[in-house]
N, C-alpha and C positions, 0 to 999 in steps of 0.2 A: 426644536430647539431647547424651548425653556420649560419641557415636560419630562427631559432626559435627566437622570439622577447618576451621583456617583456616590463610591462610599469607601471606606476606609479598612483594609484589613491588616491591621498593626500601622505601619507607616505607608503603606504599598495602595495607593489609589487603584480602582477598579471601575470603570464606567467609559462612556455614557450605557445606563439601559433605562428603557420604560419602567414607568411607574407601576407597571403590571409585572415586570420582570422583578422589581425591587419587592412587591409584596410577595412574590413567591417564594423567593429568599426565605422571607421573613416566615412566611408560614412553613419552610422546610427547616427551621432551625438554624440556618447556615447565616443568618444574620440578627443580632441579639437586639436587645431597646439599648444598650451602651456604644454599640456602633455610630460612627459620626457618619453623618450623610449630607450630601448640598447638591443643589441645583441652581442655573441661572435663576437670579432674580432674588435669592437669599443673602444675605449681608456676611455670613459665616458657615461653618459647619455647624450643624446641630446633633443632638443625641437622635437614634433612629427612632426611640420610644416618645417623642415628640412629634412626630409624624401620624397625624390622626388616620385612623382606620390602618395602619400598617400591619399591625398584627392582631389585628379582629378581622372576622369574615370580610370577604370583598363588599362593596355597596351595592345595594340593586341596580338594576342597567338604569341608565339616564343620570342616575346621583353625578354630580361634581366631586373631585375631591377638593377637599378644603386644605386650607395652608396650616401652617404648624399653628398648634394651638397657643404658643406660648410666645411673642414677640422677644429675638434675642437683644442684647444689648448693642448698640450701635459699634460697628468694626473701626478702629482706626484706621482702615484701609480704604475709609470712602469718601476721600478727598481727593483734588487732583489727577481726577481719572485722564487718562490720554487717550486722544481721538482713536477710535478704531478703522477710521477710514484711513488707507495707505498713506503716507506721506512721500507722496511723488510727483515727478516732474510731467504736468499734463501732456505738455507739448508732446515730450518723447514717449510717454507711457512707462516711464521708468521710476523705480524708486527713488525719491529724493533723500539720498544719504546724509548729504550737508545737514539737512534739516534734522534729521534723526540725529545724527551726531550732537547735533547744537543742542537740542533736548535732551536726550539721555545720558550724556556725560555729566547733568546736574545730578543725575541718580547714582552717580557711581563716586566709590570712596577709594582712597589709600589708605592703607593699612600698615602700619611699622612698628615695631618693638624691637627688643633687645637682640632677638634672634634674625631677623629679616623683614621681608616686607611682600604685601599682597594686595588684591582687590577686593571689595565688597560691594553689594548692591544695598541700596535703602529700599526697604521694603513698608516702612510704615512714617508717619510724620514726625513722630515724638523719639527717631532716632533706632530703629530697630533694624538692624544691617545682617545680611545672609554673607557667608563666605566659607573658605573651604576650612576643615580642620586643620590643615598642615600648615595653613598660613600662620594660626594664632598658637601654634603648638609651643610652651616652654614660656609662654607671656603672662605676667601678672597683670600688666595695664600696656593700653594699646594706645598708638596716638592715631589718630585719625583726620583725613584731611580731606577736603571737599575742592572742586573745578573752581571755584572762586576764590580760591589759595585760603580759606579759612580753616583752622585747626579747633581739633576738640580732643579728648580723652575718651577712652571706650575700656567697657567691661566685657568679659564673657557671659552670658545669660544662660545658653544651654548647648549641648553638643548631641548631634546625632548618633542614634547607638551603632549603627553599623556603616553607615555612609559617610561621607567627606563632606559633611557640613558642619555649621557652627552656626549661633545665631551669637551675635553680639548687640550691646548697646552704646551708641554715643549720647554726649551731652548735647542733644540737640534737639530743637522744636519747631515746627511749621515747615519741615525741610518737604521739598519734590522728591517725588519717592514713584517706584514700581508701584500699581496697585495689583497685587497677587489676584486678584479675583477676577479683573478684568483685563490686566496686560499681559497676558501669557497666551502662547500658543500650545497647543498637544499636539496638532496635526498639521506634521511637515514632510516633505517629501524629499528624496534625494537629489540633489543638482539644485536646488532652492539654495537663491544668496543669503548668508549671514553674515552678521559684523560682530567684532569682538572690542570691547574696551577694556583699557586695563594698562597696567604700569610695567612693560617688558624691562627687565633691566636696570629698574628705576625710571626709566624714560615717562612721565605722569601724563596719564589720560592720552593715550594713543589707541588709535582707532587700526583695526588691520579687516580685511574683507576675504571670504571665500565661499565655498558653498557646502551642503550637507554630503557626506559622505555615503552614510548609512543610518537613517534615523534611529534604529534600535541595534547596537550592537553589545551582544552578551560577554561581559567579563564576570566569570564564578557565577553567584546568584544575581547578580544585578545588570542590568542594561543602561547602556550610555548612546548619548547621541556622538556619531562620529563625522568628523569634518576637517577640512585642510586649511583652516584659518591658520595664519601664521602667531603663532603662541609661544611665550617664552617665559622663563622665570620671572613672576612679578604679576603674570595673567592669573594667576589661580585665583578663584574667588569673584571672578568677573563677570560680566554678563555676555552671554549669546544671544544677538537681538535677529529680528526675520526683517523684510521689506515693510512692515508695518509697524516696525519700533517695538514690534512684541517681544517679551523673553521667551526664547524657547530651552533655556540651559544655563546652568553655572560651570564654567570651564573648571576643569578639576586636575587634569594631566596631559600630557602628551609622552608618545612612545620615544624614548633614548635614541640617538644614532639612529634616526628617521627623519624627513621630511613630510609635514602634510599629514600629521597621525595626531591630531586635537580631539580629545574627547571632554564631554560635557554632561552634567547631569542633568536629566529631562525635566522641564518646568513642572511636568504636573507633580514630578516626585518632589521637588522643591515647594510647591503651593502645599501638598500633604501635611509637608514637614512645617511650614510656617503657620498653616491652620491648627496644628495639633501644639504647637507654641502658645500659640493667641490664646487656645483654651485652657492651657495648663496656666498662664499668666491670671487668667479670669479666677479660675479655680483655686489659685493659690497655691496649686503643684509645683510651680515655677515662680521665682522670684524676679521681678523687673527691677534692676538697680536704678534708685535715684540719681539726680544730676549731683548732689552732695556727696552719695557714695563713690560715685567714680571719680570727681576731683580729687576726694580724700586718697583713694587710692593712686594718685597722680604718680608717676614714675618717669621722670624727664629722661630721654634716650641720651645718654652720655657721648660725649666726643668720641671714648674709644669704642663705643657700641655702634655709633654711626658711621665708624671707619670700618669696622669688622662686617658690617650688613654689606658696604658698599664694596667692600673687595671679593666677599663672598658671593655677589650677584654676578660677576664677572665669568665669561666662560676661560677656562685654560687652567694653568695650574696656580696655586697660592702657597707660597711659603712664608712662615714667619721668620723675621730678622732676630738675630739675636739680642739687639739693644732695643728690640719692641718696633712695631709695624710689619709690614709685609712687603715683600717682593712678589710682583703679579708677572706672569708672561702668558701674552695673551697668545691664541689661535695662530696667529700671524708669524710667531716667534718673536717680538719684541717683549722688552721688560723694563718695568716701572717700578721704582718706590714707592710706598706709599705710609706715612707716619706723620706723628703729632709730637713735636718738640715745643717747648716754650710755651704753649697755649695757640700754636699755631698748627693747621693741617697744612701737610706739603705734602704733592706728589710730583714726583722728577724721573725721567728718563736719560740716559747717556746718549749723547750722539756722536761726538767726535773729540781728539786730543788736539790741542795748538802746540806747534814745535817752538822753538825758541826765535826762529827764522820767521815765524811769523805774527809774534808779539809788537813788531815797529810798524804793521801793514795798516796803516791808516784806512785806505780803499776796502779791506778785507772788514775792518769793523764796521764801515758803514754800510756794506752790503747784509751784515749779519744783523744790526740794527733794522734797515728796512724789511728784513725776513721776518723780525719778531714782531713788527707792527704789523704784521699781515694777520697775526696770531688772535683770538679773541679772550680766551681764559687764560691759556699757558703763555708762557713769555721765555724766549732765551737767555740763559744767565752762563757766565763764564766764572769757575770756582780759584779758588788759591792754587790750585793744579793746575791751570791753565786747559781745564775740561769743559767743553760746551755741554750744558744740559736743557734740557725745555722742562720747564717746571709750572706749576700751579699751586697757588697758596691762599690761605686766608684764615683769620682768626678762628677757634673753636666755640666761642660764644655763640649758640643757635645752629650750630652745626646739626644736620641731620643725615639720613643714607641717601637721600636723593640727590641733594648737592654733592655731599661727596663723591659719590658715583658718576655726576655731573665733570667735576673737576677731573678724577681720574680719567674718564673717557677724554675729554680735551687734551690730557697730555698723550694719550695712544695715539689719538688723531694726529697731532703733532709731529708724532714722531713718523707716523706712517707718511705723511705728504711732505712735512720739511727736512726731514733727513735725509733723504735720497737726493735732497738739492743741496744741502750743506755738504755730504760727502763728495758729492760730485764736482763741486765748486773748488774744494780743497786739493781735490787730486788734479785737478786743470792747472789751478793757479800754483802748486808746488810737488809737480810731479816726483821731486825727488825725494817727498816724504812717503814711504808706502806703508808704515807700521799705524797707520791711524786706526781707531779702535770703535769706528762706528757700528752701531748694533749690538755691542757687547754689554 
């Protein structure tokens, strides 16, 4: 294994091949001194011209191939390497997914900006992150959050020419990360278990598991890893991990109107892209933004932006209201309103009307109070028109898209679970009233 080589043709990694095969490519002119090559034991990709004897006649029989003539600068990916032995329950001979998740979620980030949110993978200790291009599209500054609830800012460093990959840098140091040189798995078979970590619909650091469906599925000129892991908007840019905790791909898209059809960019393609970026940063061809540059470009997520991002993350129909805010009709048919008024974020949904004959019924109001107490974030309210609503509110200071999404979700949950109970109770207690407007 240690003598097997890999080389880059553009951004495509090829290999493994033997040293003799690599030399044959060089002798035939299919490999130039400028091509990047790598093998196990090297800290990073190096120009093929630095491999001794590669572009000269083969050494005499019995001579040993010498190592590269010049030692490369230390790679930023040489720290905090993950154990290559599988994390598994020895008694059951099964992968220890609980331990894998606890370890790897610290190497995953939440990325938010004015147009949406997604997931990223830390690949260096000083804050370089790989994610999808479509995750950061339209952003000038990014908010990056970690599993320990710390938050910082980030900027785009480099975008892949053809693949849905981008590198950003967050203002962070000494971060645990995936070591792209060692913590990846290129060879994986159909049927093997894999795990995704991400933020589906804003639910932070969610883990879902499935299997590899097809290791190399072709779309156009590119190959993807097809899997059946449950991924949703918000998982884009996040890691797909095997039973050893190694990276096997970066989740990039799923087929709409289908189930169990997810696709990830293979880990070897990701590694080739990362090594290219690191090489360009060292040569000066790509600029790595400093902490000061990142913080100077800070663009706070406004409450209006947080509201829009949260609303657009919901499946269903979204309609802008004339006076501001949105009407959200979920796939189940229920509708909620989300808007900002007087520096307060509000989400609410209509449950029923109270008729005049009900207003003096103290037991009814006691019953409604008990129902409201069973809710967590949302509460029942009665407006001046004697209509029952379920609503969730908070001040807009510090509001982000994920919290706005959580509040909206709490309202929909209350509508779906408590709504039928209120509706049925009122019909049973007051059968003479048949024009209740529950659900409208």
